[in-house]
N, C-alpha and C positions, 0 to 999 in steps of 0.2 A: 472453458473454465467458468465456474459459477461466479456470480457477483458476491463480493466479500463485504459484509457489514463491518463497521468499526468494532462492534462487539466481537465478532469472529476474528477479526484481525488482531485484536488485543489478546484474545484467548490463545490464538495460534502462536503469537509472539512468546507468550509464557511457556507454551508447550515446546517451542523450538529452543528457548533458553534452557529448558530442563532436559529435553530428550532429543534435541536436534544437532545437526552437523551441517555447517555451511562452508564450502570449500571449492577448490578447483581440482579436478581430476586430471592427471597428466597422462598423455598418450604420446608415443613416439612413432613417427611415420617411418616405416621400414625402408621405404625406397630412397628417401632423402635425409633421414636422420633428424628432421625438425621435430621439436616438441610442440604439442598442441594441448591447450588447457580447456577443459569443459567445466563450466560452472554447475554445481550440484548442491541440492538440499536433500538431506536424508533425516528421517525421524524413525527411531526405534521405540517399540512399545510391546508389552506383553498382552495387551488387550487388542484383539483383532478388530473389534468394531470401530475404533477410532481410526485405524489405518484404512479400513474399507471406506469410511466416510471421507477421508482425505483423498483417496483415489477417485471416488465417485464425484466429489465436489470440484477437485482441481486438476484431475488428470494424473499423469505420471504412472507409476507402477508400484506393486508391492510384492514381497516374497516372505516366506515363512522360514525361519531357522529352527529346526527341530533339535532338541537335545536328547541324549541317551536317557533311558528310563532311570538309570542309577545316578544321574546327575542331579545336583541340587538346584539347577537352573530351570526356569520355566521356558517353554518355547517362546520365541520372540518374532515379532513381525516388523518389517521394514518398509517404509514408503519413501520413494525417491522421485524427485522432480528435477528435470533438466529441460533444456530446449526452450521453445517459445513461451511456455507457460510459467517459466521460472521468474523472468523479469517482473511481470505485473504482480505476481504473488509476493516477491520480496519487497516491491515498492509499497505494497499495502501493509505488510507487517513490520517493516523497518522502523517506523516511528515509535512502535511499541516495545521493540526489543531492548533489553537491558544488558545481558551478558554477551550476546552475540551480535550486537549492533555493529561493531567494527568489522567483523567478518562479512556481514551483510553489505556494508558500504563498499568494501573492497571488491566483493563479487559483482555488485552493481557497476562499479567503476570498470571492471574488466569487460562486462557485457557492453557498456557504452563504447569502450575502446574498439571492440570488435565490430559493433554496428557502424561506426564512423570510419573504419579503416580505409575504405575505398574513397570516401569523401574528402579525406585530408591528405591524400598523397600530394606531395609538392608538384609533381608533374603527372597529371592523369593521362593526358594525351601525348603519347610519344610517337613522333613521326619517324619513319625509317629513313626518310630523305634528309632529315635534319642532321647537320654536322655535330650538333651537341648531344646527339642521341645517347652515346655511351655515358656522358657525364650525367645526364638526366636519369638514366637507368641506375647509375651508381647512387645518386641522391635518393631515389626511390628505394633501392636496396638498403641503404643506411637507415632510412626511415623505418622500413619493415623490421630491421634488426633492432632498432631502438624500441619499437613497439614490443617485440619479443622479450627484450630485456625488461621493459616495464611490467609486462605480464608475469615474467619470472619473479620479479620483485614482489608483486602482489601474491603470487603462489607461496613464496618464502614467508611472507608476513602471516599468511593464513596458516601455514604449517606451524609457525611459532605460536599463534593464538590458539590453535587446536591441539597443541601438544599436551599429552597427559603427564602427570607427575611434576616433579620439580625441574 
């Protein structure tokens, strides 16, 4: 990802406030039924050049949505950023966001929770010879479940903030 100046960060924040979407995308694991949440930033635009610039400058990917010729809509272009490039990008633009600042803060909170999950387990080293093994495993399980509930709460707040209409 390229280095972002304060000028670019403030410009992109305005762009995200107007044309962007910051949220968690939910996935369900088919084998165990657990829900997983992927932080995502998406920007839509009818001008392909800005979308290409975003991809070239910050990674991610883009695609084109074509409309039928008899439609009154222009073709639109979408840029999406997830994964390792998302956190530093959001950290740079967050101070300049006005409308989507809360969504950005919630997504950054989720990313931090995910990064520190292994570090914060109450019992990281579980010994199979320890008589308290089952108890410690339950504490870890409860902790993970609480983390899932916390992330679900972030997801629900983002859904509410990103809801269209009344």
